[in-house]
C-alpha positions as CSV (number, residue, x, y, z in Angstrom):
1,M,-78.8,1.9,44.5
2,A,-81.4,4.2,42.9
3,I,-83.1,2.9,39.7
4,Y,-83.5,6.5,38.3
5,K,-80.9,8.7,36.7
6,N,-80.0,11.7,38.9
7,N,-79.0,13.8,35.9
8,K,-80.7,16.7,34.1
9,R,-79.4,15.4,30.8
10,T,-81.1,12.0,31.2
11,S,-83.0,10.6,28.3
12,L,-86.0,10.2,30.6
13,T,-88.6,13.0,30.5
14,A,-89.5,14.8,33.8
15,R,-92.7,12.8,34.0
16,R,-90.9,9.5,33.5
17,L,-88.2,10.4,36.0
18,I,-90.7,11.5,38.6
19,L,-92.5,8.1,38.3
20,D,-89.2,6.3,38.9
21,I,-88.4,8.5,41.9
22,V,-91.9,7.9,43.5
23,D,-91.6,4.2,42.8
24,E,-88.2,4.1,44.6
25,K,-88.8,6.7,47.4
26,G,-92.6,7.1,47.8
27,P,-94.5,8.4,49.6
28,I,-92.5,11.6,48.8
29,S,-93.1,15.3,48.5
30,P,-92.6,17.3,45.3
31,V,-89.9,19.3,47.1
32,D,-87.9,16.1,47.6
33,M,-88.6,15.0,44.1
34,A,-87.0,18.2,42.8
35,Q,-83.9,17.8,45.0
36,I,-83.4,14.2,43.9
37,S,-84.1,14.7,40.2
38,G,-82.2,17.9,39.6
39,Y,-85.2,19.4,37.9
40,S,-86.6,22.8,38.9
41,Q,-89.5,23.0,41.2
42,P,-91.8,24.4,38.5
43,A,-90.9,21.5,36.2
44,V,-91.6,19.0,38.9
45,T,-94.9,20.7,39.8
46,G,-96.0,20.5,36.2
47,A,-95.0,16.8,35.9
48,V,-96.8,16.0,39.1
49,R,-99.9,17.8,38.0
50,W,-100.0,15.8,34.8
51,L,-99.3,12.5,36.5
52,L,-102.1,13.1,39.0
53,E,-104.5,14.0,36.1
54,Q,-103.6,10.7,34.4
55,G,-104.3,8.8,37.6
56,L,-100.7,7.5,37.9
57,L,-100.0,9.2,41.2
58,K,-102.2,9.8,44.2
59,E,-102.0,11.9,47.4
60,V,-101.5,9.8,50.5
61,G,-101.1,12.3,53.2
62,M,-99.1,15.2,54.5
63,S,-95.4,15.3,55.7
64,Y,-94.5,15.8,59.3
65,S,-94.0,19.4,60.2
66,T,-91.0,20.7,62.1
67,G,-92.4,24.2,62.2
68,G,-92.8,25.0,58.5
69,R,-95.6,24.3,56.1
70,R,-96.5,20.7,55.7
71,A,-96.0,19.2,52.2
72,R,-98.3,16.8,50.5
73,L,-97.0,13.3,50.0
74,L,-97.5,11.4,46.8
75,D,-97.3,7.7,45.9
76,L,-98.0,5.5,42.9
77,S,-101.6,4.7,42.3
78,G,-102.5,1.0,42.3
79,D,-105.5,1.8,40.2
80,A,-103.6,3.0,37.1
81,G,-103.9,-0.4,35.4
82,N,-102.3,-3.8,35.6
83,V,-99.7,-5.9,33.8
84,I,-99.2,-9.6,33.4
85,A,-96.0,-11.2,34.5
86,I,-95.0,-14.7,33.2
87,D,-92.2,-17.0,34.3
88,I,-91.7,-19.9,31.9
89,G,-89.7,-22.7,33.4
90,G,-88.8,-26.2,32.3
91,T,-91.5,-27.8,34.4
92,K,-93.7,-25.0,35.5
93,I,-95.2,-21.8,34.1
94,R,-96.2,-19.1,36.6
95,I,-98.6,-16.3,35.6
96,A,-99.4,-13.3,37.8
97,T,-101.4,-10.1,37.5
98,V,-99.4,-7.2,38.9
99,D,-100.7,-3.7,39.7
100,F,-99.0,-0.4,38.9
101,R,-97.1,-0.4,42.3
102,G,-95.6,-3.8,41.5
103,Q,-97.8,-5.7,43.9
104,V,-98.8,-9.2,42.9
105,L,-102.6,-9.4,42.8
106,C,-103.1,-13.0,41.8
107,L,-100.9,-15.9,40.8
108,E,-101.5,-19.2,39.0
109,D,-99.1,-22.1,38.4
110,Y,-99.4,-24.4,35.4
111,E,-97.4,-27.4,34.1
112,T,-95.2,-26.5,31.2
113,P,-96.6,-28.1,28.0
114,K,-94.3,-30.4,26.0
115,K,-95.0,-28.3,22.9
116,D,-96.7,-25.2,21.6
117,V,-95.6,-23.1,24.6
118,I,-96.3,-19.8,22.9
119,C,-99.9,-20.9,22.0
120,F,-100.4,-21.9,25.7
121,I,-99.2,-18.5,26.8
122,E,-101.5,-16.7,24.4
123,E,-104.5,-18.7,25.6
124,R,-103.7,-17.9,29.3
125,V,-103.2,-14.2,28.6
126,R,-106.6,-14.1,26.7
127,E,-108.2,-15.7,29.8
128,V,-106.8,-12.9,32.0
129,I,-108.0,-10.2,29.6
130,D,-111.4,-11.8,29.5
131,V,-111.7,-11.6,33.3
132,L,-110.2,-8.1,33.9
133,G,-111.0,-6.4,30.7
134,A,-108.6,-5.3,27.9
135,D,-108.5,-1.7,29.3
136,N,-107.1,-2.9,32.6
137,I,-104.2,-4.9,31.1
138,K,-101.5,-2.5,29.9
139,A,-98.5,-4.8,29.0
140,C,-97.0,-8.2,29.6
141,G,-93.5,-9.2,30.7
142,V,-92.2,-12.7,30.0
143,G,-89.2,-14.5,31.5
144,V,-87.7,-17.4,29.4
145,P,-85.0,-19.9,30.2
146,G,-82.8,-19.1,27.3
147,I,-80.8,-16.3,25.6
148,V,-83.0,-13.6,24.0
149,D,-81.0,-12.3,21.0
150,N,-80.9,-8.5,21.2
151,K,-80.9,-8.2,17.4
152,D,-83.7,-10.5,16.2
153,G,-85.6,-11.3,19.4
154,I,-85.2,-15.1,18.8
155,I,-84.8,-17.2,21.9
156,K,-81.6,-19.3,21.7
157,Q,-79.8,-21.9,23.9
158,S,-83.0,-23.0,25.7
159,P,-82.5,-26.7,26.5
160,A,-85.3,-26.8,29.1
161,V,-88.1,-25.4,26.9
162,H,-88.4,-25.5,23.1
163,F,-89.3,-22.2,21.5
164,P,-90.1,-21.6,17.8
165,N,-87.5,-19.8,15.7
166,I,-89.4,-16.5,15.7
167,D,-89.4,-13.1,17.4
168,I,-91.7,-14.1,20.3
169,C,-92.1,-10.6,21.5
170,Y,-93.3,-9.3,18.1
171,H,-95.5,-12.4,17.5
172,L,-97.4,-12.0,20.8
173,T,-97.7,-8.3,20.6
174,K,-99.2,-8.6,17.1
175,R,-101.5,-11.5,18.1
176,L,-102.8,-10.0,21.3
177,E,-102.5,-6.2,20.5
178,L,-100.7,-5.8,23.8
179,P,-97.1,-4.6,24.4
180,F,-94.9,-7.5,25.3
181,V,-91.3,-7.5,26.7
182,V,-89.3,-10.8,26.8
183,E,-86.1,-11.3,28.7
184,N,-83.9,-14.1,30.0
185,D,-85.3,-15.4,33.3
186,V,-82.2,-14.9,35.4
187,N,-81.7,-11.4,34.0
188,L,-85.2,-10.7,35.3
189,A,-84.4,-12.2,38.7
190,A,-81.4,-9.9,38.9
191,Y,-83.6,-6.9,37.9
192,A,-86.0,-7.9,40.7
193,E,-83.1,-8.0,43.2
194,L,-82.1,-4.5,42.0
195,R,-85.7,-3.2,42.5
196,Y,-86.9,-5.1,45.5
197,G,-84.1,-7.1,47.1
198,H,-80.6,-7.0,48.4
199,G,-79.5,-5.1,45.2
200,R,-81.4,-1.9,46.2
201,E,-78.3,-0.9,48.2
202,M,-75.7,-2.0,45.7
203,G,-74.2,-0.8,42.5
204,D,-72.5,-4.0,41.4
205,F,-73.7,-7.5,42.1
206,V,-74.2,-10.8,40.4
207,F,-77.4,-12.9,40.8
208,I,-76.7,-16.7,40.2
209,A,-79.6,-19.0,39.8
210,V,-79.0,-22.7,40.5
211,G,-81.9,-24.8,39.3
212,T,-82.4,-27.1,36.3
213,G,-79.4,-25.2,34.9
214,I,-77.1,-22.5,36.2
215,G,-77.2,-18.9,35.0
216,A,-76.4,-15.4,36.2
217,G,-77.7,-11.9,35.9
218,L,-75.1,-9.1,36.0
219,V,-75.8,-5.7,37.5
220,I,-73.0,-3.2,36.8
221,N,-73.2,0.5,38.0
222,G,-76.8,0.0,38.9
223,E,-77.8,-1.3,35.4
224,L,-78.6,-4.7,34.1
225,Y,-75.8,-5.8,31.7
226,R,-77.0,-7.9,28.8
227,G,-73.9,-8.1,26.6
228,S,-73.7,-7.4,22.8
229,R,-76.2,-10.2,21.9
230,G,-78.1,-10.7,25.2
231,S,-76.0,-13.7,26.3
232,S,-74.0,-12.2,29.2
233,G,-74.2,-14.2,32.4
234,E,-74.2,-17.7,30.9
235,V,-72.0,-19.0,33.7
236,G,-73.4,-22.5,33.2
237,F,-70.9,-22.8,30.3
238,M,-67.9,-22.0,32.5
239,M,-65.2,-24.7,32.1
240,V,-64.5,-26.2,35.6
241,N,-63.6,-29.7,34.3
242,R,-62.1,-30.4,30.9
243,D,-63.9,-33.7,30.7
244,F,-67.3,-32.0,30.5
245,L,-67.9,-30.1,27.3
246,L,-71.3,-29.1,25.9
247,S,-73.9,-31.8,26.6
248,E,-76.2,-33.3,23.9
249,E,-79.1,-31.4,25.5
250,G,-77.2,-28.1,25.3
251,Y,-76.2,-27.7,29.0
252,G,-72.7,-26.3,29.7
253,C,-69.9,-27.7,31.8
254,L,-70.7,-26.0,35.2
255,E,-74.4,-26.8,35.1
256,S,-73.6,-30.4,34.0
257,L,-71.8,-30.8,37.3
258,A,-73.5,-28.5,39.9
259,S,-77.1,-27.8,38.8
260,G,-80.1,-29.4,40.5
261,K,-80.6,-31.6,37.5
262,A,-77.0,-32.7,37.6
263,I,-77.2,-33.5,41.3
264,E,-80.4,-35.5,40.9
265,E,-79.1,-37.5,37.9
266,L,-75.8,-38.3,39.6
267,Y,-77.6,-39.5,42.8
268,E,-79.9,-41.7,40.7
269,K,-76.9,-43.2,38.8
270,K,-75.1,-44.0,42.1
271,N,-78.2,-45.6,43.6
272,R,-79.4,-47.8,40.8
273,G,-80.8,-51.0,42.1
274,N,-81.8,-49.5,45.4
275,H,-85.4,-48.6,44.2
276,Q,-85.6,-45.4,46.3
277,G,-87.5,-43.5,43.7
278,Q,-86.6,-40.2,42.1
279,R,-85.0,-37.8,44.6
280,T,-85.0,-34.0,44.2
281,A,-82.0,-31.9,44.8
282,K,-83.6,-30.7,48.0
283,D,-84.0,-34.3,49.1
284,I,-80.4,-35.0,48.4
285,F,-79.2,-32.1,50.4
286,R,-81.4,-33.3,53.3
287,L,-80.0,-36.8,53.0
288,A,-76.4,-35.4,53.0
289,A,-77.2,-33.5,56.2
290,L,-78.5,-36.8,57.7
291,G,-75.2,-38.6,56.9
292,D,-76.0,-40.4,53.6
293,A,-72.5,-41.1,52.3
294,I,-73.4,-40.9,48.6
295,A,-75.4,-37.7,49.0
296,K,-72.6,-36.1,51.1
297,K,-70.1,-36.9,48.4
298,I,-72.3,-35.6,45.6
299,V,-73.2,-32.4,47.5
300,A,-69.5,-31.7,48.4
301,E,-68.4,-32.1,44.8
302,S,-71.1,-30.0,43.3
303,T,-70.5,-27.3,45.9
304,Q,-66.8,-27.3,45.0
305,Y,-67.6,-26.9,41.3
306,L,-70.1,-24.1,42.0
307,A,-67.4,-22.4,44.1
308,M,-65.1,-22.5,41.2
309,G,-67.7,-20.7,39.1
310,V,-68.3,-18.1,41.8
311,A,-64.5,-17.5,42.2
312,S,-64.2,-17.0,38.4
313,V,-67.1,-14.4,38.5
314,W,-65.4,-12.6,41.3
315,A,-62.0,-12.5,39.5
316,L,-63.6,-11.0,36.4
317,L,-66.2,-8.5,37.8
318,D,-65.3,-7.9,41.5
319,P,-69.0,-7.5,42.5
320,E,-70.1,-6.3,46.0
321,A,-72.0,-9.5,46.4
322,I,-73.1,-12.8,44.8
323,I,-76.8,-13.3,45.4
324,L,-78.0,-16.9,45.1
325,G,-81.4,-18.0,44.0
326,G,-83.1,-20.8,42.0
327,G,-84.7,-24.1,43.0
328,V,-81.6,-25.6,44.6
329,M,-81.4,-22.6,46.9
330,N,-84.3,-24.2,48.8
331,A,-81.5,-26.0,50.5
332,K,-80.4,-22.6,51.9
333,E,-77.7,-22.9,54.6
334,D,-77.0,-26.5,53.6
335,L,-75.3,-25.0,50.5
336,V,-74.5,-21.4,51.4
337,V,-72.2,-22.1,54.3
338,P,-70.0,-24.7,52.6
339,L,-70.0,-22.7,49.4
340,T,-68.8,-19.6,51.2
341,D,-66.1,-21.7,52.9
342,C,-64.9,-23.0,49.5
343,V,-64.9,-19.6,47.9
344,E,-62.9,-18.1,50.7
345,K,-60.1,-20.7,50.0
346,M,-60.0,-19.7,46.4
347,V,-59.9,-15.9,46.3
348,L,-58.0,-13.2,48.2
349,D,-60.9,-10.9,49.1
350,P,-64.2,-12.8,48.6
351,P,-67.5,-11.1,48.0
352,R,-70.5,-11.5,50.3
353,I,-72.6,-14.5,49.3
354,L,-76.2,-13.9,50.1
355,L,-79.5,-15.8,49.6
356,S,-82.2,-14.0,47.6
357,K,-85.0,-12.7,49.8
358,L,-87.4,-13.0,46.8
359,E,-87.2,-16.8,46.7
360,D,-89.3,-18.4,43.9
361,N,-90.8,-15.0,42.9
362,A,-87.7,-13.3,41.7
363,T,-88.2,-13.9,37.9
364,L,-91.9,-13.2,38.2
365,L,-91.3,-9.9,40.0
366,G,-88.7,-8.9,37.5
367,A,-91.1,-9.7,34.6
368,G,-93.7,-7.5,36.2
369,A,-91.2,-4.6,36.8
370,L,-90.0,-4.8,33.2
371,A,-93.6,-4.6,31.9
372,L,-94.4,-1.7,34.2
373,G,-91.3,0.1,32.9
374,A,-92.6,-0.4,29.3
375,V,-96.0,1.0,30.3
376,K,-94.4,4.1,31.9
377,D,-92.3,4.7,28.8
378,I,-95.4,4.5,26.6
379,I,-97.5,6.7,28.9
380,C,-94.7,9.3,29.2
381,E,-93.7,9.0,25.5
382,V,-90.1,8.3,26.3
């Protein structure tokens, strides 16, 4: 599914539209740009000339000739500046520098601090700016494990990480004099799938992340759907068992029964006195595959609950596919095959259930893509 709008009346300027087309289709000729965009050849030629002058595009060769004149091929320039992508998780913060083509140049992992997360982020961003220079950093994209309110920018419902009750985006932009964009981490993972993963060929899909909690990113008609207040996709709050309401920590019913955290806590509870040490969800799936009776029971029950959530998503949205990601998906086929079997018993025409190809980098890539989009908007004055 193309990420650009193939419509002359789009709100994007010709320059901005050409950047999206080259990002999606490059290397590509100006003739093909005109055919895809719907703009006239002179309009495309003018936009391309300006983008070349700004160093945003570069010539990378000539097209193959079938007898006519060969056309020059253009692609995004990796030298047009970089953005910083940040993925804030409950236990780990990942910070990457991403070039204008969306390629990760360097990546560092840090332990999530118990407090002052925003101060920590500010310090790390300043370190990157000190190394690369302020002129080389154009924007910053941040993924957070909570709901980002569309109206006031405040991060809500974030049991894994505590954030101050302020507009984080505005605060960091003002402090660092750098454009910031902040979005829910699973929404960014879905956006990355739309740009770089399975979603490139789909108009409607749902990305479900199963990790410390459970959340979803919805893509409808090729667009990320956020809802009226930015809280769409909070499938962790789906009621799949009436005995499990909102937890004291703020986790919902489904994630209290089927998340990685839930699986780990239940296994520890069932094995008290055995002194086996803390097991991760990945360990428990491995033990289940080896025949551990307690692990098998826990995995089977959590899979059943997750299947109920997937079936409910299918009933409401009828997506082309459900794409699975998150830390628990390290279990891969240990979960996908039985999950698919469960879902097929619950719905009439089940969607495809796929594993994300982006693995642990989905949110980070989405944060980079969102920041790059903001830079393109600013440059092209959209």
